C-alpha positions in Angstrom: -8.2 -44.5 -58.7 -10.6 -41.6 -58.8 -9.8 -38.7 -61.1 -9.5 -35.1 -59.9 -12.9 -34.3 -61.4 -14.5 -37.2 -59.6 -13.1 -36.3 -56.3 -14.1 -32.6 -56.6 -17.6 -33.5 -57.8 -18.1 -35.9 -55.0 -17.1 -33.3 -52.4 -19.4 -30.6 -53.8 -22.3 -32.9 -54.1 -22.3 -33.1 -50.3 -21.3 -29.5 -49.5 -23.5 -26.4 -49.0 -21.4 -24.3 -51.4 -24.3 -22.0 -52.1 -24.4 -20.8 -48.5 -20.7 -20.8 -47.8 -20.2 -17.0 -47.9 -23.3 -16.3 -45.8 -23.2 -18.7 -42.8 -20.1 -17.4 -41.1 -18.4 -14.1 -40.4 -15.2 -15.1 -42.2 -17.3 -16.0 -45.2 -19.1 -12.7 -45.1 -15.7 -10.9 -44.8 -14.3 -12.9 -47.7 -17.2 -11.8 -49.9 -17.0 -8.1 -48.9 -13.2 -7.9 -49.4 -13.2 -9.8 -52.7 -16.0 -7.6 -54.1 -14.0 -4.5 -53.0 -11.0 -5.7 -55.0 -13.1 -6.6 -58.0 -14.6 -3.1 -58.0 -11.2 -1.6 -58.2 -10.8 -3.0 -61.8 -14.4 -3.6 -63.0 -17.4 -1.3 -63.7 -20.8 -1.7 -65.2 -19.7 -2.3 -68.8 -16.8 -4.7 -67.9 -16.7 -8.1 -69.6 -16.1 -10.5 -66.8 -15.1 -14.2 -66.9 -15.4 -16.2 -63.7 -13.6 -19.6 -63.9 -14.7 -21.9 -61.1 -17.8 -19.9 -60.5 -19.4 -22.4 -58.0 -23.0 -21.6 -57.5 -22.6 -18.1 -58.9 -22.3 -15.9 -55.8 -19.9 -13.5 -57.4 -21.1 -14.0 -61.0 -24.7 -13.3 -60.2 -23.9 -10.3 -58.0 -21.7 -8.7 -60.7 -24.3 -9.4 -63.4 -26.9 -7.6 -61.2 -24.6 -4.6 -61.2 -24.8 -4.5 -65.0 -21.5 -6.3 -65.9 -21.4 -8.6 -68.9 -20.6 -11.9 -67.1 -19.5 -15.3 -68.4 -19.3 -18.1 -65.8 -17.5 -21.5 -66.1 -18.0 -24.2 -63.5 -16.6 -27.7 -63.4 -19.2 -29.6 -61.4 -22.7 -30.2 -62.7 -24.4 -29.8 -59.3 -22.9 -26.3 -58.7 -23.7 -25.3 -62.3 -27.3 -26.3 -61.9 -27.6 -24.1 -58.8 -25.8 -21.2 -60.6 -28.3 -21.4 -63.4 -31.2 -21.4 -61.0 -29.7 -18.4 -59.1 -29.2 -16.5 -62.4 -32.6 -17.2 -63.9 -34.0 -14.2 -65.6 -30.7 -12.3 -65.7 -29.9 -11.7 -69.4 -26.3 -10.5 -69.1 -24.9 -13.7 -67.6 -24.0 -16.9 -69.5 -22.9 -20.1 -67.9 -21.0 -23.1 -69.2 -19.7 -26.4 -67.8 -16.0 -26.6 -68.2 -12.5 -27.0 -66.7 -10.0 -24.2 -66.0 -7.3 -26.1 -68.0 -9.3 -25.9 -71.2 -11.0 -22.6 -72.2 -10.9 -23.3 -75.9 -14.5 -22.1 -76.4 -13.3 -18.6 -75.8 -11.2 -16.4 -78.1 -7.9 -14.7 -77.1 -8.4 -11.4 -75.3 -12.2 -11.8 -75.0 -12.5 -10.5 -71.4 -11.5 -7.3 -69.5 -11.3 -9.0 -66.1 -10.8 -12.7 -65.4 -11.6 -14.2 -62.0 -10.1 -17.6 -61.1 -11.9 -18.2 -57.8 -12.1 -21.9 -57.4 -9.7 -23.9 -59.6 -6.4 -23.2 -57.8 -7.8 -24.9 -54.7 -8.2 -28.1 -56.7 -5.3 -28.3 -59.1 -2.3 -30.3 -58.0 -0.1 -31.3 -61.0 2.4 -28.7 -62.3 1.2 -29.1 -65.9 -2.4 -28.6 -65.0 -1.6 -25.6 -62.9 0.4 -24.0 -65.7 -2.4 -24.7 -68.2 -5.0 -23.1 -66.0 -2.9 -20.0 -65.5 -2.0 -19.8 -69.2 -5.6 -20.2 -70.3 -6.8 -17.5 -68.0 -4.2 -15.1 -69.3 -4.9 -16.0 -72.9 -8.6 -15.1 -72.8 -7.9 -11.8 -71.0 -7.2 -8.7 -73.1 -3.9 -7.0 -73.0 -3.9 -4.6 -70.1 -6.8 -6.6 -68.5 -6.7 -7.7 -64.8 -6.8 -11.2 -63.4 -7.6 -12.2 -59.9 -6.5 -15.7 -58.7 -7.9 -17.1 -55.4 -5.7 -19.5 -53.5 -5.4 -20.9 -50.0 -2.7 -20.4 -47.4 -1.3 -23.8 -46.2 -0.5 -22.3 -42.8 -4.0 -21.0 -42.4 -5.3 -24.5 -43.3 -3.2 -25.8 -40.4 -4.4 -23.2 -37.9 -8.0 -23.4 -38.9 -8.4 -27.2 -39.1 -5.7 -29.1 -37.2 -5.5 -27.8 -33.6 -8.3 -30.1 -32.4 -6.4 -33.2 -31.5 -5.5 -33.9 -35.2 -2.3 -31.9 -35.7 -0.1 -34.8 -36.8 -2.6 -35.9 -39.5 -2.8 -32.3 -40.9 1.0 -32.0 -40.9 1.4 -35.3 -42.8 -1.2 -34.3 -45.3 0.1 -30.9 -46.1 3.9 -31.2 -45.6 6.7 -33.6 -46.4 9.0 -34.9 -43.7 11.3 -32.0 -44.7 8.4 -29.4 -44.3 8.0 -28.8 -48.0 4.4 -28.1 -49.0 2.5 -31.0 -50.6 -0.1 -31.0 -53.4 -2.1 -34.1 -54.3 -5.7 -34.6 -55.4 -6.8 -36.6 -52.4 -6.3 -33.4 -50.3 -9.3 -32.0 -52.2 -8.2 -28.5 -51.0 -4.5 -27.7 -51.4 -2.8 -24.8 -49.8 0.3 -22.8 -50.7 3.1 -20.8 -49.2 2.4 -17.3 -50.4 5.8 -16.9 -52.1 5.4 -20.4 -53.7 2.1 -19.3 -55.3 3.5 -16.0 -56.5 6.4 -17.9 -58.1 4.0 -19.7 -60.4 3.7 -16.4 -62.3 7.3 -15.5 -62.6 7.6 -16.5 -66.2 4.1 -15.5 -67.3 3.3 -12.4 -69.3 1.7 -10.5 -66.4 2.6 -7.7 -64.0 2.0 -8.4 -60.3 -0.3 -5.8 -58.8 -0.7 -7.1 -55.2 -1.4 -10.2 -53.1 -4.1 -9.8 -50.5 -5.9 -11.8 -47.9 -9.7 -11.7 -48.0 -10.8 -13.2 -44.7 -8.1 -12.3 -42.2 -7.7 -14.6 -39.3 -11.5 -14.9 -38.7 -11.8 -18.6 -39.6 -9.8 -20.0 -36.7 -10.9 -17.2 -34.3 -14.6 -17.7 -35.1 -14.4 -21.2 -33.5 -13.6 -19.8 -30.1 -16.6 -20.0 -27.8 -16.3 -16.4 -26.8 -16.1 -15.0 -30.4 -18.8 -12.4 -31.0 -19.3 -10.0 -33.9 -22.4 -8.0 -34.5 -23.5 -6.8 -38.0 -22.3 -3.4 -37.0 -18.9 -4.7 -35.9 -18.5 -6.7 -39.1 -19.1 -3.6 -41.2 -16.6 -1.7 -39.1 -14.1 -4.6 -39.1 -14.4 -5.0 -42.9 -13.7 -1.3 -43.5 -10.6 -1.5 -41.2 -9.4 -4.7 -42.7 -9.3 -3.3 -46.2 -6.6 -1.0 -45.1 -4.4 -3.9 -44.2 -5.6 -6.7 -46.5 -2.3 -6.8 -48.5 0.2 -6.3 -45.7 2.8 -9.0 -46.3 3.2 -9.9 -42.6 -0.5 -10.8 -42.4 -0.9 -13.0 -45.5 0.1 -16.4 -44.1 -2.7 -16.2 -41.5 -5.6 -15.6 -43.8 -7.3 -18.7 -45.2 -8.3 -17.2 -48.7 -6.0 -14.9 -50.7 -6.0 -13.2 -54.0 -3.1 -12.9 -56.4 -3.9 -9.9 -58.6 -2.0 -9.1 -61.8 -2.3 -7.3 -65.1 -1.7 -8.9 -68.5 1.2 -7.3 -70.4 
């Protein structure tokens, strides 16, 4: 059987991860909203760690703003693109590594820790706990952590209303409608309260849980969807006022759990 690392590496070897946040309006909104939240807690002298940095879209952007950035990425293909994208930028360092083992870093080494990919691809409770614990460990006391995760309900609305509903339901839910997590999903989704419960015994204080791309992913597939650059800018400004409203969270594909280390 393939390992988690093999399945993830195989997926990203065929995916255009480098262009994901540019080629759609929901991707562009995700980037705008996420950067807005990062900027609430990070400035030009901030020591940033991004775990699951992909091809470096956030890490490179933050380094260009003057932040001291360390990027960790699991897959060699994404890491190679990240290093090419960050060529010549002296305040960014990149490493191959897994979120469950950050032993190369000392306790409390970073002001802000971004966990922007791993929680999509961790399925076993012990690995999930290790990833959360490691991110907390390397963050300073009083530092802020941002964990990205997926809404299982948004996964269903965005991907399984095209004659394939039953397949999606069987993949993401048990017969009793409990959320499933297993590595062959590649991307695993959560109920919002279920994800928040992962932190109930951790030494962190919850700040907020927010959606970052609204309902644009399923809506963008409509043939009559239209959003100009000007509309996107206006929509993004409006959306920031409601990004963490509880009643909207289940409909957004990508979310952030934001907390402060005690």
